[in-house]
C-alpha positions as CSV (number, residue, x, y, z in Angstrom):
1,M,140.6,315.4,34.7
2,S,142.4,312.1,35.0
3,H,141.5,309.4,37.4
4,H,144.1,307.0,38.7
5,S,142.5,303.6,39.4
6,T,143.8,301.7,42.3
7,P,145.6,298.6,41.1
8,K,143.7,295.4,41.9
9,L,145.4,293.4,44.6
10,K,146.1,289.8,43.9
11,I,145.3,286.6,45.8
12,L,147.9,283.9,45.0
13,S,147.0,280.4,44.1
14,Y,149.3,277.7,45.6
15,S,151.2,277.4,42.3
16,D,151.6,281.2,42.2
17,A,153.1,281.1,45.7
18,V,155.4,278.3,44.7
19,Q,156.7,280.4,41.8
20,V,157.1,283.4,44.2
21,F,159.4,281.3,46.4
22,K,161.3,280.1,43.4
23,D,162.0,283.5,42.0
24,E,165.8,284.2,42.3
25,D,165.4,287.9,43.2
26,I,162.8,287.2,45.9
27,I,165.0,284.3,47.3
28,A,168.0,286.6,47.3
29,N,166.0,289.4,49.1
30,L,164.7,286.9,51.7
31,R,168.2,285.5,52.4
32,D,169.6,289.1,52.7
33,A,166.7,290.0,55.0
34,C,167.4,287.0,57.3
35,Q,171.1,287.9,57.4
36,K,170.3,291.5,58.3
37,L,167.7,290.4,60.9
38,A,170.4,288.4,62.5
39,Q,172.8,291.3,62.4
40,S,170.1,293.6,63.9
41,S,169.5,291.2,66.8
42,V,173.2,291.2,67.6
43,A,173.4,295.0,67.2
44,L,170.5,295.4,69.6
45,M,172.2,293.2,72.2
46,A,175.2,295.6,72.0
47,T,172.8,298.6,72.3
48,F,171.3,297.1,75.4
49,E,174.8,296.8,76.8
50,D,175.7,300.4,75.9
51,I,172.6,301.7,77.6
52,Y,173.4,299.6,80.7
53,N,176.7,301.5,80.9
54,Q,175.0,304.9,80.4
55,L,172.5,304.1,83.2
56,H,175.4,303.3,85.5
57,S,176.5,307.0,85.1
58,L,172.9,308.2,85.6
59,D,172.6,306.1,88.8
60,M,175.8,307.7,90.1
61,Q,174.2,311.1,89.8
62,G,171.2,310.0,91.9
63,V,168.6,311.7,89.7
64,A,166.2,308.8,90.0
65,P,165.8,305.4,91.8
66,P,168.5,303.0,90.5
67,L,167.8,302.2,86.9
68,K,170.7,299.9,86.1
69,P,169.4,296.8,87.9
70,I,166.0,296.9,86.1
71,W,167.7,297.4,82.7
72,N,170.1,294.6,83.4
73,T,167.1,292.3,83.8
74,Y,165.8,293.5,80.4
75,R,169.2,293.1,78.8
76,K,169.4,289.5,79.9
77,E,165.8,288.8,78.9
78,F,166.5,290.2,75.4
79,A,169.6,288.1,75.0
80,E,167.6,285.0,76.0
81,I,164.9,285.8,73.6
82,V,167.4,286.3,70.7
83,W,168.9,282.9,71.6
84,Q,165.5,281.2,71.7
85,Q,164.6,282.9,68.3
86,R,167.7,281.4,66.9
87,V,166.9,277.9,68.2
88,N,163.3,278.3,67.0
89,A,164.4,279.3,63.5
90,G,166.5,276.1,63.4
91,F,163.5,274.0,64.5
92,I,161.3,275.6,61.8
93,S,164.0,275.0,59.1
94,G,164.3,271.4,60.1
95,R,160.6,270.8,60.0
96,L,160.3,272.4,56.6
97,K,163.1,270.3,55.2
98,M,161.5,267.2,56.5
99,F,158.2,268.2,54.9
100,C,160.0,268.6,51.6
101,T,162.2,265.6,51.7
102,V,160.1,263.0,53.6
103,V,156.5,263.9,54.0
104,L,155.7,264.9,50.4
105,P,157.8,262.2,48.7
106,L,156.2,259.6,50.9
107,T,152.7,261.0,50.3
108,V,153.0,260.8,46.5
109,R,154.7,257.4,46.4
110,N,152.6,255.0,44.4
111,N,152.1,251.8,46.5
112,T,149.5,250.2,44.1
113,G,146.8,250.3,46.6
114,S,148.7,248.7,49.5
115,T,146.7,249.2,52.7
116,S,149.8,248.9,54.9
117,S,151.7,251.6,52.9
118,H,148.7,253.9,53.1
119,H,148.6,253.5,56.9
120,E,152.3,254.2,57.0
121,K,151.7,257.5,55.2
122,I,149.1,258.5,57.7
123,H,151.2,257.4,60.6
124,V,154.3,259.3,59.4
125,L,152.2,262.4,58.7
126,R,150.5,262.3,62.1
127,S,153.8,261.9,63.9
128,Y,155.2,264.8,61.9
129,M,152.3,267.0,62.7
130,N,152.5,266.2,66.5
131,I,156.2,267.1,66.7
132,S,155.6,270.2,64.5
133,S,152.8,271.2,66.8
134,D,155.1,271.0,69.8
135,H,157.7,273.2,68.1
136,A,154.9,275.7,67.1
137,A,153.8,275.9,70.7
138,L,157.4,277.0,71.6
139,T,157.1,279.8,69.0
140,R,153.8,280.9,70.6
141,T,155.5,281.0,74.1
142,L,158.4,283.0,72.6
143,V,155.8,285.4,71.2
144,D,154.4,286.0,74.6
145,K,157.8,286.6,76.2
146,S,158.8,289.0,73.4
147,L,155.6,291.0,73.7
148,Q,156.1,291.3,77.4
149,L,159.7,292.5,77.1
150,S,158.6,295.1,74.5
151,A,156.0,296.4,76.9
152,N,158.5,296.5,79.7
153,I,161.2,298.5,77.9
154,N,158.6,300.8,76.4
155,S,157.3,301.5,79.9
156,F,160.8,302.1,81.1
157,H,161.3,304.7,78.3
158,T,157.9,306.4,79.2
159,D,159.1,306.8,82.8
160,L,162.4,308.1,81.7
161,A,160.8,310.5,79.3
162,K,158.7,311.9,82.2
163,L,161.8,312.4,84.2
164,A,163.5,314.1,81.3
165,S,160.4,316.4,80.8
166,Q,160.5,317.5,84.4
167,R,164.1,318.5,84.1
168,A,163.7,320.2,80.7
169,N,162.2,323.5,79.7
170,G,160.0,323.7,76.6
171,S,160.4,320.2,75.3
172,Q,157.9,318.3,77.3
173,R,155.3,318.1,74.5
174,E,157.8,316.5,72.0
175,L,159.0,313.9,74.6
176,Q,155.4,313.0,75.5
177,E,154.5,312.7,71.8
178,L,157.4,310.4,71.2
179,A,156.4,308.2,74.2
180,R,152.8,308.1,73.0
181,K,153.8,307.0,69.5
182,L,156.1,304.3,70.8
183,T,153.2,303.0,72.9
184,E,151.0,303.1,69.8
185,L,153.6,301.0,68.0
186,E,153.8,298.5,70.8
187,N,150.0,298.2,71.0
188,T,149.7,297.7,67.2
189,V,152.3,295.0,67.1
190,R,150.6,293.3,70.1
191,Q,147.2,293.4,68.3
192,L,148.8,292.1,65.1
193,V,150.5,289.2,66.7
194,M,147.5,288.3,68.8
195,C,145.4,288.2,65.7
196,L,147.8,285.7,64.2
197,H,147.7,283.8,67.5
198,K,144.0,283.1,67.0
199,L,144.3,281.7,63.4
200,R,144.4,278.0,62.8
201,H,145.1,278.1,59.1
202,I,146.0,280.8,56.6
203,D,145.8,281.4,52.9
204,V,149.1,280.9,51.1
205,T,149.0,284.5,50.1
206,Y,149.7,285.6,53.6
207,L,152.8,283.5,53.8
208,A,154.1,285.4,50.7
209,I,153.1,288.7,52.2
210,S,154.9,287.9,55.4
211,A,158.1,286.9,53.6
212,L,158.0,289.8,51.2
213,R,157.5,292.2,54.1
214,L,160.5,290.7,55.8
215,S,162.4,291.2,52.6
216,S,162.2,294.9,53.1
217,F,164.9,294.4,55.7
218,S,167.3,293.4,52.9
219,G,167.6,297.0,51.7
220,R,167.3,296.0,48.1
221,R,164.9,297.8,45.8
222,P,162.6,295.3,44.2
223,S,162.2,295.6,40.4
224,R,158.9,297.1,39.3
225,T,158.0,294.0,37.5
226,K,158.5,291.9,40.6
227,I,155.7,291.1,43.0
228,T,155.8,293.0,46.3
229,H,153.6,292.7,49.4
230,H,151.9,295.9,48.5
231,R,150.4,294.2,45.5
232,L,148.9,291.2,47.4
233,A,145.5,291.0,49.0
234,F,144.7,289.8,52.5
235,P,142.0,287.3,51.7
236,G,139.2,286.7,54.2
237,P,138.0,288.9,57.2
238,D,140.6,287.7,59.6
239,L,143.6,288.4,57.3
240,N,141.9,291.6,56.2
241,S,142.0,292.8,59.8
242,I,145.7,291.9,59.9
243,G,146.2,293.9,56.7
244,K,144.7,297.0,58.3
245,L,147.0,296.6,61.3
246,Y,150.0,296.4,58.9
247,E,148.8,299.7,57.4
248,R,148.6,301.2,60.9
249,L,152.0,299.8,61.8
250,D,153.6,301.4,58.7
251,A,151.9,304.7,59.4
252,T,153.0,304.7,63.0
253,Q,156.6,303.8,62.0
254,N,156.8,306.9,59.8
255,E,155.3,309.0,62.6
256,I,157.9,307.8,65.0
257,V,160.7,308.9,62.7
258,H,159.3,312.4,62.9
259,A,158.7,312.2,66.6
260,H,162.3,311.1,67.2
261,Y,163.6,314.1,65.2
262,A,161.2,316.6,66.9
263,A,162.3,315.3,70.4
264,Q,166.0,315.6,69.5
265,V,165.7,319.1,68.0
266,S,163.7,320.5,70.9
267,H,165.9,318.8,73.5
268,R,169.5,319.4,72.6
269,R,170.9,318.8,76.0
270,T,173.9,316.5,76.1
271,D,173.6,315.4,79.7
272,V,173.6,311.7,80.6
273,L,169.8,311.5,81.1
274,T,169.1,312.9,77.6
275,T,171.6,310.7,76.0
276,A,170.2,307.6,77.7
277,R,166.6,308.5,76.9
278,T,167.4,309.1,73.3
279,A,169.2,305.8,73.0
280,I,166.4,303.9,74.7
281,A,163.7,305.5,72.5
282,K,165.6,304.4,69.4
283,L,166.1,300.9,70.9
284,V,162.4,300.5,71.8
285,S,161.2,301.2,68.2
286,D,164.0,299.0,66.7
287,E,163.3,296.2,69.1
288,I,159.6,296.2,68.5
289,L,159.9,296.3,64.7
290,T,162.6,293.6,64.6
291,I,160.6,291.3,66.9
292,E,157.4,291.8,64.8
293,A,159.1,291.0,61.5
294,K,160.6,287.8,62.8
295,L,157.7,286.5,64.8
296,S,155.1,287.2,62.2
297,F,157.2,285.3,59.7
298,F,157.7,282.4,62.1
299,M,154.0,282.2,62.9
300,S,152.9,282.5,59.2
301,I,155.2,279.5,58.3
302,W,153.8,277.4,61.1
303,L,150.2,278.3,60.1
304,R,150.7,277.5,56.5
305,L,152.6,274.3,57.2
306,Q,149.8,273.2,59.5
307,T,147.2,274.1,56.8
308,D,149.1,271.9,54.3
309,C,149.4,269.0,56.7
310,V,145.7,269.1,57.6
311,E,144.8,269.1,53.9
312,I,147.0,266.1,53.2
313,M,145.7,264.2,56.2
314,R,142.1,264.7,55.2
315,W,143.0,263.6,51.7
316,L,144.8,260.4,52.9
317,E,142.0,259.6,55.4
318,N,139.3,260.0,52.7
319,S,141.2,258.5,49.8
320,R,138.2,256.5,48.6
321,N,136.0,259.6,48.4
322,N,137.8,261.2,45.4
323,M,138.7,264.3,47.3
324,P,140.7,266.9,45.3
325,T,144.5,266.5,45.6
326,P,145.9,269.0,48.1
327,A,147.6,271.9,46.5
328,S,151.0,271.1,48.1
329,V,150.8,267.5,46.8
330,H,149.7,268.6,43.4
331,S,152.5,271.1,43.1
332,Y,155.1,268.5,44.1
333,M,153.7,265.9,41.7
334,E,153.6,268.4,38.8
335,S,156.9,270.1,39.2
336,G,158.8,268.6,42.2
337,L,158.7,272.1,43.7
338,T,157.5,273.1,47.2
339,L,156.8,276.3,49.1
340,Y,159.3,275.8,51.8
341,A,162.8,274.9,50.5
342,S,163.9,278.5,49.9
343,I,162.4,279.5,53.2
344,A,164.3,276.9,55.1
345,D,167.6,278.0,53.4
346,A,166.9,281.6,54.4
347,L,166.2,280.6,58.0
348,D,169.5,278.7,58.1
349,I,171.2,282.0,57.1
350,Y,169.5,283.7,60.1
351,V,170.7,280.9,62.4
352,A,174.3,281.1,61.2
353,G,174.2,284.9,61.5
354,I,173.8,284.8,65.3
355,D,177.0,283.3,66.5
356,P,176.7,281.5,69.9
357,S,179.9,283.3,71.0
358,H,177.8,286.4,71.5
359,F,176.1,284.6,74.4
360,T,178.8,282.5,76.0
361,A,181.6,285.1,75.8
362,S,179.5,288.0,77.1
363,G,177.9,286.1,79.9
364,H,174.4,286.6,78.5
365,R,173.7,282.9,79.0
366,S,174.9,280.6,81.8
């Protein structure tokens, strides 16, 4: 009887992670993923619009209290969130580029023991950290808004599913199961994001996991020899809890695919209510998963950047105590490479992929 041993999961060193973000295939996947995430956001805006029009027809039939005004609020909120995500991605990219081109070069500059130059390094880093902290706070606010909208549209679907169940014969169970699974998905994402909220620093491995998970949006099949997020460990109890939530998220996502299918097979009606409910159910799962992928990535970047900055600040402030050189500084001194250059480039692709005309022309933003 053969036994298949579970492959040992890897924790990355800083230099390992730098090599991950230097790998051409991984960079290409990340760039493709950011492009597709931008396209997904724009497509979801169009879906919100389509459902808005479907609900107009439903309201005309008078089968429920007016639904269109509520959905219109959610439609506008989603467009605003997409815009803010675009702006936020631009902020993050800018801070990463500054870290790579200003903070690190200044930190490693040899000033032959000059006290004034040393103080300048601390001053520049402190200023950089303060501004970055302000931008990171905007990300956290955006997370809260996004989670609230996900909860609202999921609740909207649950109510619509109840209405559809009352009007359908024999398909109540499937509709209720789908609504339950969507709520499970929403709750899992909320727990995951709130766990990230509580962290003040992260191991560099998690930044790689977050980026590699995001890369699954690229649609490319990674080479078997290449590292994937499935081969990386979640070091420490906090990240281990997040890893378990990711497992639950993946399982729930698969269950939702089956629940969608079961609901459609058992409920083949082509009336406006069924069409709208089906579209909203699909939108709820797509919106929640897209939001999670983006915001987890954004938050992991801020957390790792903060970790690097804190390590550099401690090193600069204790320069006489022979503290070990921070990993980010050591990597830059050894190879001139950083974690963040390819991430910043990928974020720029995301920003460029969401054209402002989608907001001004359609009246989503005033």
